[in-house]
C-alpha positions as CSV (number, residue, x, y, z in Angstrom):
1,X,-109.1,-105.8,-14.0
2,X,-110.7,-106.0,-17.2
3,X,-114.0,-103.9,-17.9
4,X,-116.3,-106.9,-17.1
5,X,-114.3,-107.4,-13.9
6,X,-114.9,-103.9,-12.7
7,X,-118.3,-103.7,-13.7
8,X,-119.3,-107.2,-11.8
9,X,-117.3,-105.6,-8.9
10,X,-119.7,-102.6,-8.5
11,X,-122.6,-104.2,-9.3
12,X,-123.8,-105.3,-5.9
13,X,-123.7,-101.3,-4.7
14,X,-125.4,-100.3,-7.7
15,X,-128.1,-102.8,-7.5
16,X,-128.7,-102.2,-4.0
17,X,-129.1,-98.7,-4.6
18,X,-131.6,-99.3,-7.4
19,X,-133.5,-101.6,-5.4
20,X,-133.9,-99.1,-2.4
21,X,-135.1,-96.6,-4.7
22,X,-137.5,-99.1,-6.3
23,X,-138.7,-100.6,-3.1
24,X,-139.6,-97.1,-1.6
25,X,-141.6,-96.5,-4.7
26,X,-143.4,-100.0,-5.2
27,X,-147.0,-100.4,-4.3
28,X,-148.1,-102.9,-1.8
29,X,-150.5,-105.6,-3.1
30,X,-153.4,-106.9,-0.5
31,X,-155.2,-110.0,-0.3
32,X,-158.7,-109.8,1.2
33,X,-160.8,-112.9,1.7
34,X,-164.6,-112.2,2.2
35,X,-167.0,-114.1,4.4
36,X,-168.5,-116.3,1.3
37,X,-164.9,-117.2,0.5
38,X,-164.4,-115.1,-2.4
39,X,-160.6,-113.7,-2.7
40,X,-159.6,-110.2,-3.9
41,X,-156.3,-109.0,-4.9
42,X,-156.2,-105.5,-4.8
43,X,-153.4,-103.4,-5.6
44,X,-153.8,-99.3,-5.9
45,X,-151.9,-97.6,-8.3
46,X,-152.3,-93.9,-8.2
47,X,-150.2,-92.9,-11.0
48,X,-152.3,-94.5,-13.9
49,X,-155.4,-93.5,-15.2
50,X,-156.0,-97.2,-16.1
51,X,-157.6,-99.8,-14.5
52,X,-157.9,-103.7,-14.8
53,X,-160.0,-106.3,-13.4
54,X,-160.1,-109.9,-14.0
55,X,-162.1,-113.0,-12.5
56,X,-160.1,-116.1,-12.1
57,X,-161.6,-119.3,-11.6
58,X,-159.5,-122.4,-10.6
59,X,-160.9,-124.8,-13.4
60,X,-159.3,-125.7,-16.5
61,X,-159.1,-128.8,-18.5
62,X,-157.6,-130.4,-15.6
63,X,-160.9,-130.3,-13.6
64,X,-162.7,-132.1,-16.5
65,X,-163.8,-135.5,-16.6
66,X,-163.1,-137.6,-19.9
67,X,-166.6,-136.9,-21.2
68,X,-166.4,-133.2,-20.3
69,X,-163.3,-132.7,-22.1
70,X,-163.3,-129.0,-23.6
71,X,-166.2,-128.1,-21.3
72,X,-164.3,-125.2,-19.3
73,X,-163.1,-123.7,-22.8
74,X,-166.6,-124.1,-23.9
75,X,-167.9,-122.3,-21.1
76,X,-165.4,-119.3,-21.4
77,X,-166.8,-119.0,-24.9
78,X,-170.4,-119.3,-23.9
79,X,-170.1,-116.5,-21.0
80,X,-169.8,-114.0,-23.8
81,X,-173.2,-115.0,-25.5
82,X,-175.7,-113.1,-23.7
83,X,-177.0,-112.6,-20.1
84,X,-180.3,-111.8,-18.7
85,X,-180.1,-108.3,-19.7
86,X,-177.8,-108.2,-22.6
87,X,-177.3,-110.0,-25.9
88,X,-173.8,-111.2,-27.3
89,X,-173.6,-107.8,-29.6
90,X,-174.8,-105.5,-26.6
91,X,-172.0,-107.1,-24.8
92,X,-169.6,-106.4,-27.4
93,X,-170.7,-103.0,-28.3
94,X,-170.9,-101.7,-24.8
95,X,-167.4,-103.0,-24.3
96,X,-166.4,-101.1,-27.4
97,X,-168.0,-98.1,-26.3
98,X,-166.1,-98.1,-23.2
99,X,-163.0,-98.1,-25.2
100,X,-162.2,-101.2,-22.9
101,X,-159.9,-104.4,-23.7
102,X,-162.1,-107.3,-22.8
103,X,-161.2,-110.8,-23.3
104,X,-160.7,-114.3,-22.0
105,X,-158.7,-117.4,-22.0
106,X,-158.6,-121.2,-20.6
107,X,-155.7,-123.1,-19.3
108,X,-155.1,-126.4,-17.9
109,X,-155.5,-125.1,-14.3
110,X,-157.8,-122.0,-14.7
111,X,-160.1,-119.9,-16.7
112,X,-159.8,-115.9,-16.7
113,X,-162.1,-113.2,-17.9
114,X,-161.0,-109.6,-17.5
115,X,-161.5,-105.9,-18.5
116,X,-158.9,-103.3,-18.8
117,X,-159.2,-99.6,-19.9
118,X,-159.9,-96.3,-18.5
119,X,-159.9,-95.8,-14.9
120,X,-163.0,-93.7,-15.0
121,X,-165.3,-96.5,-16.4
122,X,-164.1,-99.1,-13.5
123,X,-167.5,-99.6,-12.1
124,X,-168.8,-100.5,-15.5
125,X,-166.3,-103.2,-15.7
126,X,-167.3,-104.6,-12.7
127,X,-170.9,-104.5,-13.5
128,X,-170.4,-106.4,-17.0
129,X,-168.1,-109.1,-15.5
130,X,-170.4,-109.9,-12.9
131,X,-173.4,-109.8,-15.2
132,X,-171.5,-112.2,-17.3
133,X,-170.2,-114.4,-14.6
134,X,-173.5,-115.0,-12.9
135,X,-176.5,-114.2,-15.4
136,X,-175.3,-115.6,-18.4
137,X,-178.3,-117.9,-20.0
138,X,-176.4,-120.5,-21.8
139,X,-179.3,-120.9,-24.2
140,X,-179.6,-124.1,-26.2
141,X,-179.6,-122.1,-29.3
142,X,-176.5,-120.3,-28.2
143,X,-174.8,-123.5,-27.6
144,X,-175.5,-125.1,-30.9
145,X,-174.2,-121.9,-32.5
146,X,-171.1,-121.7,-30.4
147,X,-170.5,-125.4,-30.8
148,X,-169.7,-124.8,-34.6
149,X,-167.3,-121.9,-33.7
150,X,-165.3,-124.2,-31.3
151,X,-165.4,-127.2,-34.0
152,X,-163.9,-124.8,-36.3
153,X,-161.2,-123.9,-33.5
154,X,-160.3,-127.5,-33.3
155,X,-160.2,-128.0,-36.9
156,X,-157.8,-125.0,-37.2
157,X,-155.3,-126.3,-34.5
158,X,-155.4,-129.8,-36.5
159,X,-153.6,-127.9,-39.0
160,X,-151.1,-126.6,-36.7
161,X,-148.1,-128.6,-36.1
162,X,-147.0,-126.3,-33.0
163,X,-150.4,-127.2,-31.2
164,X,-150.6,-131.0,-32.3
165,X,-147.1,-131.7,-31.1
166,X,-147.9,-130.1,-27.8
167,X,-151.1,-131.8,-27.3
168,X,-149.5,-135.2,-28.1
169,X,-146.7,-134.6,-25.7
170,X,-149.1,-134.0,-22.9
171,X,-150.9,-137.1,-23.9
172,X,-148.0,-139.2,-23.5
173,X,-146.3,-137.6,-20.9
174,X,-149.1,-137.9,-18.5
175,X,-150.5,-141.2,-19.6
176,X,-154.1,-142.2,-20.7
177,X,-156.8,-141.0,-18.6
178,X,-155.0,-138.4,-16.9
179,X,-156.9,-135.0,-17.3
180,X,-153.9,-132.9,-17.6
181,X,-153.0,-135.1,-20.6
182,X,-156.2,-134.1,-22.5
183,X,-156.3,-131.0,-24.9
184,X,-157.8,-127.8,-23.4
185,X,-160.0,-127.3,-26.5
186,X,-161.3,-130.8,-26.1
187,X,-161.9,-133.1,-29.1
188,X,-164.5,-133.1,-32.0
189,X,-166.4,-135.9,-30.5
190,X,-166.5,-134.5,-26.9
191,X,-167.6,-131.0,-27.9
192,X,-170.2,-132.3,-30.1
193,X,-171.9,-134.2,-27.1
194,X,-171.7,-131.3,-24.8
195,X,-175.2,-130.3,-23.4
196,X,-176.7,-127.3,-21.4
197,X,-176.9,-129.6,-18.5
198,X,-173.3,-130.1,-18.5
199,X,-172.4,-126.7,-18.5
200,X,-174.5,-125.9,-15.6
201,X,-173.4,-129.0,-13.8
202,X,-169.7,-128.0,-14.3
203,X,-170.1,-124.6,-13.2
204,X,-172.0,-125.6,-9.9
205,X,-169.0,-127.8,-9.3
206,X,-166.3,-125.1,-10.0
207,X,-167.6,-121.8,-10.3
208,X,-167.5,-121.2,-6.7
209,X,-166.4,-118.1,-4.4
210,X,-164.2,-120.4,-2.6
211,X,-162.3,-121.2,-6.0
212,X,-162.5,-118.0,-7.4
213,X,-160.5,-114.9,-7.3
214,X,-160.9,-111.1,-8.3
215,X,-157.9,-109.5,-9.2
216,X,-157.8,-105.5,-9.4
217,X,-155.2,-103.1,-10.1
218,X,-156.1,-99.3,-10.5
219,X,-156.5,-95.6,-9.0
220,X,-159.2,-96.7,-6.4
221,X,-159.2,-97.0,-2.5
222,X,-159.9,-100.8,-1.2
223,X,-163.3,-99.7,0.2
224,X,-164.8,-98.5,-3.4
225,X,-163.4,-101.8,-4.7
226,X,-164.9,-104.1,-2.2
227,X,-168.0,-102.4,-2.8
228,X,-168.0,-103.1,-6.0
229,X,-167.3,-106.8,-5.5
230,X,-170.0,-107.0,-3.0
231,X,-172.9,-105.4,-5.4
232,X,-171.9,-106.9,-8.5
233,X,-170.6,-110.5,-7.5
234,X,-171.4,-111.2,-4.2
235,X,-175.1,-110.0,-4.3
236,X,-175.5,-111.8,-7.6
237,X,-173.9,-115.3,-6.8
238,X,-176.4,-118.1,-6.6
239,X,-177.5,-120.5,-3.6
240,X,-175.4,-123.5,-4.0
241,X,-176.7,-126.8,-3.3
242,X,-173.7,-128.6,-2.2
243,X,-170.5,-127.6,-0.2
244,X,-167.7,-127.2,-2.4
245,X,-164.9,-129.8,-2.7
246,X,-161.6,-128.4,-3.5
247,X,-159.9,-130.1,-6.7
248,X,-157.1,-132.5,-5.7
249,X,-153.8,-131.3,-7.6
250,X,-151.7,-134.4,-6.6
251,X,-150.2,-135.7,-10.1
252,X,-149.3,-139.2,-10.6
253,X,-146.3,-140.6,-12.6
254,X,-145.2,-139.3,-15.6
255,X,-143.5,-141.1,-18.5
256,X,-140.3,-141.2,-20.6
257,X,-141.2,-142.0,-24.1
258,X,-141.1,-141.2,-27.7
259,X,-144.1,-140.4,-30.1
260,X,-144.5,-139.3,-33.4
261,X,-147.4,-138.1,-35.8
262,X,-147.1,-138.3,-39.4
263,X,-148.1,-134.8,-40.9
264,X,-147.5,-133.7,-44.5
265,X,-145.7,-130.5,-43.0
266,X,-142.8,-128.8,-44.9
267,X,-141.5,-128.1,-41.4
268,X,-141.5,-130.5,-38.7
269,X,-141.9,-130.0,-34.7
270,X,-140.0,-131.3,-32.1
271,X,-140.9,-130.8,-28.0
272,X,-138.3,-132.4,-25.7
273,X,-139.7,-132.5,-22.0
274,X,-137.9,-133.2,-18.7
275,X,-139.8,-133.5,-15.5
276,X,-138.8,-130.8,-13.0
277,X,-139.6,-129.9,-9.3
278,X,-143.1,-128.8,-8.4
279,X,-143.8,-125.2,-7.0
280,X,-142.2,-124.8,-3.3
281,X,-139.6,-127.6,-3.9
282,X,-137.1,-124.9,-5.5
283,X,-136.8,-121.2,-5.3
284,X,-139.7,-119.8,-7.7
285,X,-137.3,-118.1,-10.2
286,X,-134.5,-120.9,-10.5
287,X,-136.6,-122.7,-13.2
288,X,-137.1,-119.5,-15.3
289,X,-133.4,-118.5,-15.1
290,X,-132.2,-121.8,-16.2
291,X,-134.7,-121.9,-19.0
292,X,-133.9,-118.4,-19.9
293,X,-130.4,-119.2,-20.4
294,X,-130.8,-122.5,-22.2
295,X,-133.2,-120.8,-24.7
296,X,-135.3,-118.0,-23.7
297,X,-133.8,-115.3,-25.8
298,X,-131.6,-114.5,-28.9
299,X,-128.4,-114.7,-26.8
300,X,-129.5,-117.9,-25.4
301,X,-127.2,-121.2,-25.9
302,X,-129.7,-123.0,-28.1
303,X,-130.8,-120.2,-30.2
304,X,-126.9,-119.4,-30.9
305,X,-125.8,-122.9,-31.5
306,X,-128.9,-124.6,-33.2
307,X,-130.1,-121.4,-35.1
308,X,-126.9,-119.0,-35.6
309,X,-124.3,-121.4,-35.8
310,X,-125.8,-124.3,-37.4
311,X,-128.9,-123.0,-39.0
312,X,-130.9,-125.9,-38.2
313,X,-134.0,-124.0,-37.1
314,X,-135.9,-120.9,-37.2
315,X,-137.7,-121.3,-34.0
316,X,-135.8,-122.9,-31.0
317,X,-136.6,-122.3,-27.3
318,X,-136.7,-123.6,-23.5
319,X,-139.4,-122.9,-21.1
320,X,-140.9,-124.0,-17.9
321,X,-144.0,-124.8,-16.3
322,X,-144.4,-125.1,-12.6
323,X,-147.6,-126.1,-11.0
324,X,-148.3,-126.7,-7.5
325,X,-148.8,-130.5,-8.2
326,X,-145.7,-130.8,-10.5
327,X,-143.5,-129.2,-13.0
328,X,-141.3,-129.7,-16.3
329,X,-138.8,-127.9,-18.6
330,X,-139.3,-128.0,-22.4
331,X,-137.2,-127.3,-25.2
332,X,-139.4,-126.8,-28.4
333,X,-137.7,-126.5,-32.1
334,X,-139.2,-126.3,-35.5
335,X,-137.1,-127.7,-38.3
336,X,-136.9,-129.4,-41.5
337,X,-137.8,-133.2,-41.5
338,X,-134.6,-133.8,-43.2
339,X,-132.5,-131.9,-40.4
340,X,-134.6,-133.3,-37.3
341,X,-131.8,-135.6,-36.6
342,X,-129.0,-133.1,-36.8
343,X,-131.2,-130.5,-34.9
344,X,-131.7,-133.0,-32.1
345,X,-128.3,-134.0,-31.8
346,X,-127.3,-130.1,-31.6
347,X,-129.6,-129.6,-28.8
348,X,-128.6,-132.7,-27.1
349,X,-124.6,-131.5,-27.2
350,X,-125.9,-128.1,-26.0
351,X,-127.5,-129.1,-23.1
352,X,-124.7,-131.4,-22.2
353,X,-122.3,-128.5,-22.5
354,X,-124.2,-126.5,-19.9
355,X,-124.1,-129.4,-17.6
356,X,-120.2,-130.1,-18.0
357,X,-119.2,-126.4,-18.0
358,X,-121.9,-124.8,-16.0
359,X,-123.1,-121.2,-16.5
360,X,-120.9,-118.0,-16.4
361,X,-121.3,-114.9,-14.4
362,X,-122.3,-112.8,-17.3
363,X,-124.8,-115.4,-18.1
364,X,-126.3,-115.3,-14.6
365,X,-126.1,-111.2,-14.5
366,X,-127.9,-111.1,-18.3
367,X,-131.0,-113.2,-17.4
368,X,-131.4,-111.6,-14.2
369,X,-131.5,-108.4,-15.8
370,X,-133.8,-109.3,-18.3
371,X,-136.3,-111.2,-15.8
372,X,-136.0,-107.9,-13.4
373,X,-136.8,-105.7,-16.7
374,X,-139.8,-107.8,-17.0
375,X,-141.0,-107.8,-13.3
376,X,-140.6,-103.9,-13.2
377,X,-142.4,-103.4,-16.8
378,X,-145.1,-105.5,-15.4
379,X,-145.4,-103.7,-12.4
380,X,-145.8,-100.5,-14.8
381,X,-148.7,-102.2,-16.6
382,X,-152.3,-102.3,-14.8
383,X,-153.5,-105.5,-17.3
384,X,-150.1,-107.2,-16.6
385,X,-150.0,-106.6,-13.0
386,X,-153.7,-107.5,-12.5
387,X,-153.4,-110.7,-14.3
388,X,-150.0,-111.5,-12.4
389,X,-151.7,-111.3,-9.1
390,X,-154.7,-113.2,-10.0
391,X,-152.5,-116.1,-11.9
392,X,-150.1,-116.5,-9.0
393,X,-152.9,-116.6,-6.0
394,X,-155.1,-118.9,-8.1
395,X,-152.1,-121.4,-9.0
396,X,-149.7,-121.1,-6.3
397,X,-151.8,-119.6,-3.5
398,X,-149.5,-116.4,-3.1
399,X,-149.6,-112.7,-3.3
400,X,-146.1,-111.3,-3.6
401,X,-145.1,-107.7,-4.0
402,X,-142.8,-106.1,-6.1
403,X,-140.2,-106.2,-3.4
404,X,-140.7,-109.6,-2.6
405,X,-140.7,-110.8,-6.4
406,X,-137.2,-108.9,-7.1
407,X,-135.8,-110.1,-3.5
408,X,-136.7,-113.7,-4.5
409,X,-135.3,-113.2,-8.1
410,X,-132.1,-111.8,-7.1
411,X,-131.4,-114.4,-4.2
412,X,-131.0,-117.4,-6.7
413,X,-127.5,-118.4,-6.9
414,X,-125.5,-119.7,-10.0
415,X,-124.9,-122.8,-8.0
416,X,-128.6,-123.2,-7.3
417,X,-129.4,-123.0,-10.9
418,X,-126.5,-125.5,-11.9
419,X,-127.7,-128.1,-9.3
420,X,-131.3,-127.6,-10.8
421,X,-129.9,-128.1,-14.5
422,X,-128.2,-131.4,-13.0
423,X,-131.6,-132.6,-11.5
424,X,-133.6,-131.9,-14.3
425,X,-132.1,-132.0,-17.5
426,X,-131.5,-135.9,-17.4
427,X,-132.0,-137.6,-20.9
428,X,-132.8,-140.8,-19.2
429,X,-136.4,-139.0,-17.9
430,X,-136.9,-137.2,-21.1
431,X,-140.1,-137.5,-23.3
432,X,-139.8,-136.6,-26.8
433,X,-142.5,-135.7,-29.5
434,X,-142.2,-135.2,-33.3
435,X,-144.9,-134.0,-35.8
436,X,-144.0,-134.0,-39.5
437,X,-143.2,-135.9,-42.5
438,X,-141.9,-139.7,-41.7
439,X,-138.1,-139.6,-40.8
440,X,-137.8,-143.1,-40.0
441,X,-136.3,-143.1,-36.4
442,X,-136.8,-142.5,-32.9
443,X,-135.5,-139.1,-31.6
444,X,-135.5,-140.1,-28.2
445,X,-132.7,-142.9,-28.9
446,X,-130.7,-140.0,-30.5
447,X,-130.6,-137.9,-27.1
448,X,-130.2,-140.9,-25.0
449,X,-127.2,-142.5,-26.7
């Protein structure tokens, strides 16, 4: 037997021993739903001197009407601009005095605000977040100031080929009039028209306890955490005028097409998107493993073939997106306009070889180890674990323990990945977008020949 064969033969026993040690030391996550409908994801980590708490609101650009496009992101900005008891400077200054990491982000599906830092300041993190969430003033003066900041952010992305191509891809993939196809930042036109009443109306609809999750990881007992939630969140919540109506996450048909945007950039950007199964229709880690084998690391197939062997791209990767309403697998690469066709042909050839020959045992082992490492390291970080719990519950309605996540990962077989690849990597259903200097051809036709 070769060294690799010997290694593979003893691997299951070694993994089982490691898993038992890992499971015995893993910490259990717990979900608590309060009478008001607010969800709390809690995990005690008594080995850490740090803590992390985040507020996850199930409202992103997907929840916006056409006229509101960009408002979820705008509210994220405005929430840091002053409350009834703190100015914007006082919020920033107090955060810095605590030595904390405070930030926020908006995606297609959610808006997130979080603090992480020293565990001894945990109550302060809860108090500041609660003040920001429920006592922000959203004054007309601050709205006008921040409007200028957001418009500059939009202008900045207008000069970025990656962002332009990503937004173009969403627009043509989902089709006109679909909220998922609109940019998260909004457009200059929509942002210029946003008013205070629009901000308050959006918050009234979506910033509701039934649509929110508080995620906490740190060395505090559950009853202490819940007392902070009650004092700094539940007690400050306004009385809502109308009952909460959940967002309909059903997604319509997607479209295979080609779109291009001429820009005088020296480097062109290409996205190839394949429709994929939504959450719940396939094992959770199957899409991740396929994307990683295809283009998720320096030893992946696309990186080795298109960059290392052919020198046709500096950046090339594959990644998947899984939502409760749909999913996709994307291939992204940045190349010279002169070599865009050759790079696209090389991407096609690499995908075809994977479909024809399948994946090897060593590839499966490697990508499993990479993801298991990511899960274990994420478990060690209070901030990473807090964000993972909150994101998974807000998007998928699940709260997984470390044991469950590793079990799910290791249960995915080579045959399941190959079957998912055959179902997903269908060039007839692909959408291709290009941003850069004119190349005079349709790259979708190239991959569909």
